[in-house]
MIFI-128640 format. One record per residue (C-alpha): residue in one letter; x, y, z. Coordinates in Angstrom, 3 decimals, always signed. Each point is the difference from the previous one (the first is absolute). Example, Ala and Ser with C-alpha at 12.3 -4.5 7.8 and 13.67 -1.06 7.14 Angstrom:
<recs>
+---+----------+----------+----------+
: r :        X :        Y :        Z :
+---+----------+----------+----------+
: A :  +12.300 :   -4.500 :   +7.800 :
: S :   +1.370 :   +3.440 :   -0.660 :
+---+----------+----------+----------+
</recs>
This chain:
<recs>
+---+----------+----------+----------+
: r :        X :        Y :        Z :
+---+----------+----------+----------+
: X :   +0.043 :   -0.218 :   -0.062 :
: X :   +1.707 :   +3.559 :   -0.884 :
: X :   +0.720 :   +2.277 :   +2.248 :
: X :   -2.441 :   +3.196 :   +0.429 :
: X :   +2.134 :   +3.893 :   +0.001 :
: X :   -1.419 :   +3.557 :   +0.492 :
: X :   +2.245 :   +2.089 :   -1.932 :
: X :   -0.130 :   +4.096 :   +1.166 :
: X :   +0.803 :   +1.872 :   -1.875 :
: X :   +0.527 :   -2.031 :   -3.246 :
: X :   -1.158 :   +2.647 :   -2.773 :
: X :   +3.937 :   +1.118 :   -0.513 :
: X :   +3.105 :   -0.068 :   +0.849 :
: X :   +0.979 :   -2.848 :   +2.637 :
: X :   -3.705 :   -0.828 :   +0.421 :
: X :   -0.570 :   -0.885 :   -3.826 :
: X :   +3.638 :   -1.569 :   +0.042 :
: X :   -0.747 :   -2.418 :   +3.349 :
: X :   -3.798 :   -0.251 :   -1.181 :
: X :   +1.655 :   -1.366 :   -3.370 :
: X :   +2.379 :   -2.177 :   +1.672 :
: X :   -2.383 :   -1.476 :   +1.618 :
: X :   -3.175 :   -0.576 :   -1.939 :
: X :   +1.214 :   -3.124 :   -1.959 :
: X :   -0.170 :   -1.977 :   +3.210 :
: X :   -2.428 :   +1.172 :   +2.431 :
: X :   -3.297 :   +1.086 :   -0.010 :
: X :   +1.162 :   +3.428 :   +0.429 :
: X :   -2.918 :   +3.357 :   +0.973 :
: X :   +1.824 :   +3.495 :   -0.916 :
: X :   -1.287 :   +3.438 :   +1.702 :
: X :   +0.733 :   +3.147 :   -1.074 :
: X :   -1.975 :   +3.242 :   -1.491 :
: X :   +0.815 :   -0.824 :   -4.096 :
: X :   -0.794 :   -2.934 :   -1.540 :
: X :   +2.380 :   -2.729 :   +0.797 :
: X :   +1.410 :   -2.280 :   -2.649 :
: X :   +0.136 :   -3.313 :   +2.059 :
: X :   -1.827 :   -1.741 :   +2.415 :
: X :   -3.427 :   +0.720 :   +1.332 :
: X :   -0.529 :   +3.889 :   -0.619 :
: X :   -1.374 :   +1.302 :   +3.631 :
: X :   -0.374 :   +4.189 :   -0.524 :
: X :   +1.093 :   +1.672 :   +2.855 :
: X :   +1.072 :   +3.135 :   +1.508 :
: X :   +1.590 :   -1.799 :   +2.793 :
: X :   +0.686 :   +3.550 :   +1.503 :
: X :   -3.815 :   +0.108 :   +1.544 :
: X :   -2.039 :   -2.850 :   +1.733 :
: X :   -1.642 :   -0.816 :   -3.193 :
: X :   +2.320 :   -1.156 :   -1.628 :
: X :   +1.378 :   -2.215 :   +2.948 :
: X :   -3.827 :   -0.807 :   -0.044 :
: X :   +0.266 :   -1.548 :   -3.768 :
: X :   +3.452 :   -1.846 :   +0.477 :
: X :   -2.074 :   -1.553 :   +3.382 :
: X :   -2.943 :   -0.689 :   -2.636 :
: X :   +1.753 :   -1.216 :   -2.975 :
: X :   +1.254 :   -3.101 :   +2.134 :
: X :   -3.028 :   -0.390 :   +1.701 :
: X :   +0.712 :   -3.145 :   +2.256 :
: X :   +2.725 :   -1.266 :   -2.779 :
: X :   +3.683 :   -1.303 :   +1.890 :
: X :   +2.629 :   +2.687 :   -0.530 :
: X :   +3.854 :   -1.361 :   -0.016 :
: X :   +1.450 :   +3.351 :   -0.294 :
: X :   -1.135 :   +4.220 :   +0.020 :
: X :   +2.659 :   +1.472 :   -1.977 :
: X :   +0.121 :   +3.173 :   +1.062 :
: X :   +2.230 :   +1.517 :   -3.091 :
: X :   -1.934 :   +3.743 :   +0.195 :
: X :   +1.402 :   +3.258 :   +0.315 :
: X :   +0.015 :   +4.068 :   -0.614 :
: X :   +2.210 :   +2.609 :   +1.257 :
: X :   +0.223 :   +3.445 :   -0.416 :
: X :   -0.112 :   +2.145 :   -3.188 :
: X :   +3.125 :   +1.025 :   -0.907 :
: X :   +1.335 :   -3.288 :   +2.442 :
: X :   +3.447 :   -0.241 :   -0.329 :
: X :   +1.029 :   +2.487 :   -2.638 :
: X :   +0.818 :   +3.860 :   +0.867 :
: X :   -3.436 :   +0.985 :   -1.011 :
: X :   -1.800 :   -1.206 :   +3.508 :
: X :   -0.356 :   +2.085 :   +2.542 :
: X :   -1.049 :   -0.849 :   +3.228 :
: X :   -1.658 :   +3.723 :   +0.758 :
: X :   -1.684 :   -0.460 :   -2.971 :
: X :   -1.144 :   -3.523 :   +1.172 :
: X :   -4.673 :   +0.694 :   -0.214 :
: X :   -1.349 :   -1.897 :   +3.121 :
: X :   -2.035 :   -2.608 :   -2.015 :
: X :   +3.064 :   -0.931 :   -1.715 :
: X :   +2.200 :   -1.031 :   +2.759 :
: X :   -4.159 :   -1.749 :   +1.878 :
: X :   +0.528 :   -2.153 :   -3.229 :
: X :   +3.411 :   -0.738 :   -0.123 :
: X :   -0.207 :   -1.483 :   +3.650 :
: X :   -3.545 :   -1.722 :   -1.381 :
: X :   +1.345 :   -2.425 :   -2.433 :
: X :   +3.363 :   -0.390 :   +1.153 :
: X :   -0.641 :   -0.727 :   +3.933 :
: X :   -3.702 :   +0.406 :   +0.882 :
: X :   -1.193 :   -2.920 :   -2.835 :
: X :   +1.833 :   -2.695 :   +0.593 :
: X :   -0.933 :   -0.164 :   +3.573 :
: X :   -3.194 :   +0.406 :   -1.056 :
: X :   -0.153 :   -2.630 :   -2.556 :
: X :   +1.909 :   -2.222 :   +2.398 :
: X :   -2.746 :   +0.629 :   +2.758 :
: X :   -2.272 :   -0.920 :   -2.962 :
: X :   +1.070 :   -2.958 :   -1.775 :
: X :   +1.111 :   -1.550 :   +3.646 :
: X :   -3.020 :   -2.724 :   -0.352 :
: X :   +1.113 :   -0.620 :   -3.992 :
: X :   +3.605 :   -0.750 :   +1.244 :
: X :   -0.700 :   -2.130 :   +2.720 :
: X :   -2.017 :   -2.497 :   -2.132 :
: X :   +3.482 :   -0.481 :   -2.033 :
: X :   +2.676 :   -2.982 :   +1.138 :
: X :   +2.930 :   +2.659 :   -0.187 :
: X :   -0.865 :   +3.429 :   -0.247 :
: X :   +2.066 :   +3.211 :   -0.795 :
: X :   -0.089 :   +3.621 :   +0.053 :
: X :   +2.384 :   +1.652 :   -1.707 :
: X :   +0.637 :   +3.702 :   +0.175 :
: X :   +2.379 :   +2.292 :   -2.438 :
: X :   +1.345 :   +2.789 :   +1.799 :
: X :   +3.147 :   +1.474 :   -0.962 :
: X :   +3.268 :   +1.586 :   +1.232 :
: X :   -0.975 :   +3.246 :   +0.650 :
: X :   -1.669 :   -1.466 :   +3.148 :
: X :   +3.242 :   -0.761 :   +1.204 :
: X :   +2.144 :   +0.799 :   +2.861 :
: X :   +2.552 :   +2.355 :   -1.682 :
: X :   -1.678 :   -0.408 :   -3.662 :
: X :   -2.880 :   +2.805 :   +0.917 :
: X :   -0.022 :   +2.069 :   -2.896 :
: X :   -2.133 :   +3.781 :   -0.455 :
: X :   -3.240 :   -0.941 :   -0.623 :
: X :   -1.531 :   +0.354 :   +3.313 :
: X :   -3.960 :   -2.399 :   -0.886 :
: X :   +2.209 :   -2.844 :   -1.822 :
: X :   +2.438 :   +0.193 :   +2.398 :
: X :   -2.718 :   -0.525 :   +3.548 :
: X :   -1.622 :   -2.285 :   -1.955 :
: X :   +2.450 :   -2.241 :   -1.087 :
: X :   +2.010 :   +0.147 :   +3.665 :
: X :   -4.243 :   -0.413 :   +1.404 :
: X :   +0.191 :   -3.354 :   -2.062 :
: X :   +2.744 :   -1.914 :   +1.241 :
: X :   -1.559 :   +0.774 :   +3.791 :
: X :   -3.339 :   -1.240 :   -1.645 :
: X :   +1.894 :   -3.030 :   -0.972 :
: X :   +1.398 :   -1.194 :   +2.868 :
: X :   -3.423 :   +0.383 :   +1.744 :
: X :   -1.429 :   -1.269 :   -2.643 :
: X :   +2.059 :   -2.950 :   +0.850 :
: X :   -1.356 :   -0.421 :   +3.222 :
: X :   -4.050 :   +0.926 :   -0.713 :
: X :   +0.104 :   -2.591 :   -3.132 :
: X :   +1.620 :   -2.668 :   +2.270 :
: X :   -3.036 :   -1.330 :   +1.175 :
: X :   -0.860 :   -0.752 :   -3.983 :
: X :   +3.365 :   -1.528 :   -0.889 :
: X :   +0.591 :   +2.914 :   -1.708 :
: X :   +3.927 :   +0.499 :   -1.296 :
: X :   +0.314 :   +3.569 :   -0.792 :
: X :   +3.324 :   +1.210 :   -1.769 :
: X :   +1.076 :   +3.768 :   -1.248 :
: X :   +2.082 :   +0.473 :   -2.372 :
: X :   +1.698 :   +3.437 :   -0.145 :
: X :   +1.770 :   +0.651 :   -3.719 :
: X :   +1.789 :   +3.002 :   -1.180 :
: X :   -1.356 :   +0.986 :   -3.961 :
: X :   -1.507 :   -2.791 :   -1.506 :
: X :   +0.854 :   -0.126 :   -4.396 :
: X :   -3.119 :   +1.304 :   -0.451 :
: X :   -1.174 :   +1.799 :   -3.140 :
: X :   -1.280 :   +2.426 :   +1.958 :
: X :   +3.750 :   +0.088 :   +2.097 :
: X :   +1.913 :   -0.320 :   -4.063 :
: X :   -2.598 :   +3.663 :   -0.637 :
: X :   +2.204 :   +1.593 :   +2.674 :
: X :   +3.424 :   -0.509 :   -0.296 :
: X :   -0.231 :   +0.180 :   -3.982 :
: X :   -1.791 :   +3.777 :   +0.588 :
: X :   +2.621 :   +0.794 :   +2.939 :
: X :   -2.218 :   -0.497 :   +2.938 :
: X :   +2.081 :   -2.561 :   +1.149 :
: X :   +3.416 :   -0.202 :   +0.505 :
: X :   +1.533 :   -2.510 :   -2.614 :
: X :   -0.196 :   -3.091 :   +1.482 :
: X :   -0.481 :   -4.031 :   -0.098 :
: X :   -3.548 :   -0.538 :   +1.654 :
: X :   -0.656 :   -3.940 :   +1.136 :
: X :   -1.191 :   -2.288 :   -2.890 :
: X :   -3.717 :   -0.611 :   +0.488 :
: X :   +0.596 :   -3.914 :   -0.573 :
: X :   +2.238 :   +0.604 :   +3.897 :
: X :   -2.655 :   +1.022 :   +1.536 :
: X :   -2.421 :   -3.070 :   -1.253 :
: X :   +2.888 :   -1.827 :   +0.570 :
: X :   -0.309 :   +1.289 :   +3.597 :
: X :   -4.284 :   -0.592 :   -0.114 :
: X :   +0.570 :   -3.691 :   -1.148 :
: X :   +2.270 :   -0.664 :   +2.884 :
: X :   -2.069 :   +1.423 :   +2.841 :
: X :   -3.475 :   -1.875 :   -1.504 :
: X :   +2.535 :   -2.563 :   -0.247 :
: X :   +0.692 :   -0.402 :   +3.723 :
: X :   -1.145 :   -3.272 :   +1.676 :
: X :   -2.562 :   +0.675 :   +2.540 :
: X :   +2.450 :   -0.169 :   +3.207 :
: X :   +1.995 :   +2.979 :   -1.613 :
: X :   -0.685 :   +3.986 :   -0.169 :
: X :   +2.493 :   +2.487 :   -1.299 :
: X :   -1.436 :   +2.984 :   +2.169 :
: X :   +2.063 :   +2.753 :   -2.547 :
: X :   +2.040 :   +0.184 :   -3.216 :
: X :   +2.100 :   +3.222 :   -1.030 :
: X :   +0.952 :   +0.285 :   -3.343 :
: X :   +2.884 :   +1.982 :   -0.792 :
: X :   +1.022 :   +1.675 :   -3.748 :
: X :   +4.132 :   -0.796 :   -0.070 :
: X :   +0.042 :   +3.045 :   -1.683 :
: X :   -3.314 :   +2.656 :   +0.950 :
: X :   +2.082 :   +2.846 :   -1.880 :
: X :   +0.352 :   +3.432 :   +1.684 :
+---+----------+----------+----------+
</recs>
């Protein structure tokens, strides 16, 4: 019987790559605001309660082997000279926190019954090196959300223990997506070699392939040459 995964943020970037990678071997649900190319698409804005409820309703009583939270947003002009904390609108700050931090917590809570039905359930959260000590960049809301996600992952490890759910946080540097390549080409990012998407997918396979006896809690993926 195939495993069942929910990939959140599956319409673009890492989420789309993860969905394409898992679709051939799993029953896949893909949650995003825009249509996703792989799996059963759940139209959901997970920054609001209605989006969380839509994911839970789509799964119903189904067993869920993995909740893979690949979604993420950041401030306008983030990681470039265009970013200005003092001009960041309040709505932007609230949205970044809602998508990057609040949504994965609420999804874990809403889908706990589905995860509990699986023999070896997993939650995989994509964080960022922006949330690591000594790595905090200038983007205040995004950085706060990534630090918060680390704390949430550690606490979820305990909170989800009754359901025997393993929780893993992956913190990558820049990933080789079309968006990152465009930023490098435009000069918004320094010349660099982003982390290949294949490396992220290998890491995902490793986490999902661990036995029920072990849980990789936090994995940091650094660039060999992050640029200057």
